N, C-alpha and C positions, 0 to 999 in steps of 0.2 A: 504494499498498500505505500502510496508518495505522502510525502511532507503535505500536510494543508495549513499553511502560515494563515490563512484566514480564519480557519478553525479555531487553531492555536491562541491567536488572538483574541478571537471570542469566549473562550472559557478563562481565559487569562483574565478579562474584564467582568464576567460574571463573579469568578471566585475572588478579585479584589474587591467587587464593589460589597460584597458580603464581609470580608476580611475588615474592611476601612470603618463599615456602617457597626459592625462588633467593638473595633479596637480603634479606630482614628487613624491618623498615620504615625504618630509615635508609636502607637501600642500595635500597629499592624506589623507582620512578618511576611518578609518576601519570599520564607520558607515554606510557609503552611498555603500564601497563594500558589505557589509552582503546585505544591502538592494536591492542592485541590482541584488547580486546573490540568493536574497529570501532563506538567509542561516544565522544560529544564528552565532554571532559575535565570541562566544567560538570556532565554527568550525574551525574559521578563525587563532587563535591561537594555537587551536590542531594539527589541518594538517600540518602549516607553520609556526608558532612560531611565531615573531615578525614582523612589518611592513619590515622593513629592508631585514630580510628573504624573505617574498613573493617577494618583488620586486625581489630581485636576481633571484629568482625560475621563474618570470614572464618574466624576460630580458632573462636569459637562454633559456626558453622555443621560446619565441619570433626568438631569433638570430640563435637559430635550424631550426625553420620554414623557417627562410630567408636562412639559409644555403643550406637545402634540397632542396629548390625553386631557388635559383639562384647559381651552384656548379662554383666551380672556373675554369678557362680557360686558353688557351697560347691566346685566341684571346680578350685583354685586351678592343677593341673598342666593341667588343659584348659583353661583360662581363657588360660593363658601359650600354649598352643600356637593357640589361634585369634587372640589377641592379635599374636601373632609374624608369623601366618599375613597380618591384617591390614595390618600395618607393612610386611611386604615388598610386600602389592601396592599400597600406599599410602603411600608413605615421609614426602609432602607434611607429614601428619600429626603425626609425631615431627620434622620440619623446622619447622615451626611453633611447636610447644611449645619447642625448643630456640632458637630466636629470640627469642622472649618470655622464657623465662628471661635470654638473654645481654644483651636490651636492657632490660628490666624489674630483674630481679635479684630480691632479697627484697622486693621493692616489692609492695603488694596489686595482683593482675592483674584485668584486666576481667570482669565475672560471678563474681569468687571465690565469694562466699555462695552461687551455684548450682551452680559447678563441685564446691567442696565437699560438697554435698549429695551430687552425682553419686559422687562417692569415698565417701562414707560409705554409698551402696549397695552399693559393691563391698565395704567391711568388714564389711556387715551381712551380705552373702552369703556370705562366706568364714565369717564365725561360726558361719552355720548346720551348718559342718559336723562337729561335733559335737564338737571338740576343748576345747572350752572355754578357751580361753585369749583374749588380746585380741589380733584377727586385723590388727590397725591395721599393725603393722611386716612381718607375710606379706603382705601386699597391698602396700606399700609395696617390698619387694624382689620382688617378683613383676613390679610393672612396672618396676623397674630392671632389673633381668635382663632380661627379655622386650624393654624400648625400645632399653636400651645395645648389646644384639647387633645390632640392626639400623643405629643410629645411627651405629656407629663400625665403618663398613668399613676403614678403615685400619689399625685396633686389631687387629680381626680377624685381616686380612691379616697383620699381624707376628707374634700369637700362634699363630693357629690356621693359619696358610699360605693362599695363592692359590687353591690347592684343595680346602680344606676345604669339603664339600658344607652348605648351609645348611639341607636337610631334617635332615642331622644336626646342626647346630646347633641349631635346633628341637626335636628329641629331647633334647639335652643341656640344656636351658633347663628343659623341662617336669621333668627327672630332679632337676637343682637345685632347683626350685619343691618338687616332692612333699617333697625330704629336708628343707626349711627346719625348725627347731623352732621349737615352739611361742614363740610372741610373751612376751618377759620372762623366758626361759629360762636366759639367760647369767647366770653365776654360781650358778645353783642345784645 
């Protein structure tokens, strides 16, 4: 059987996403990625460079998958519901972004310019709802409400109870997003 570099790269990216979601960049081990991907450790470095570059590629791919699955919308409550569902089904996306925040902090992130344009697409879609306000804060709070609800299961359990249904939380998030005041209305 001939060597298939495309299949090897795909296995590496899949294994790396799992490893980085579980351990972050600092805690991830190239040996574990190689073993999980059934790939040579050298192939990881040859194809992707160092561990930080591999993380950036994995995160870019995961965020692209998310953007394709949950496109921007002028219906922020509906968008929040779809995003909630996506994060519920694919918790690694939130985990990777959280690891990025923990490890990079307030420094520029890989592909920040492209990612900023992507977020601007969300703001533009939200602004087209006819409210006439600056939609940036509403989009930010929509992302925060949705992501935090899934990313913090321990806080959710302590505040809402272990038996609080995620479907109810999904509806709560949507209602909270719908109730967001127009951006810049504080102090009016």
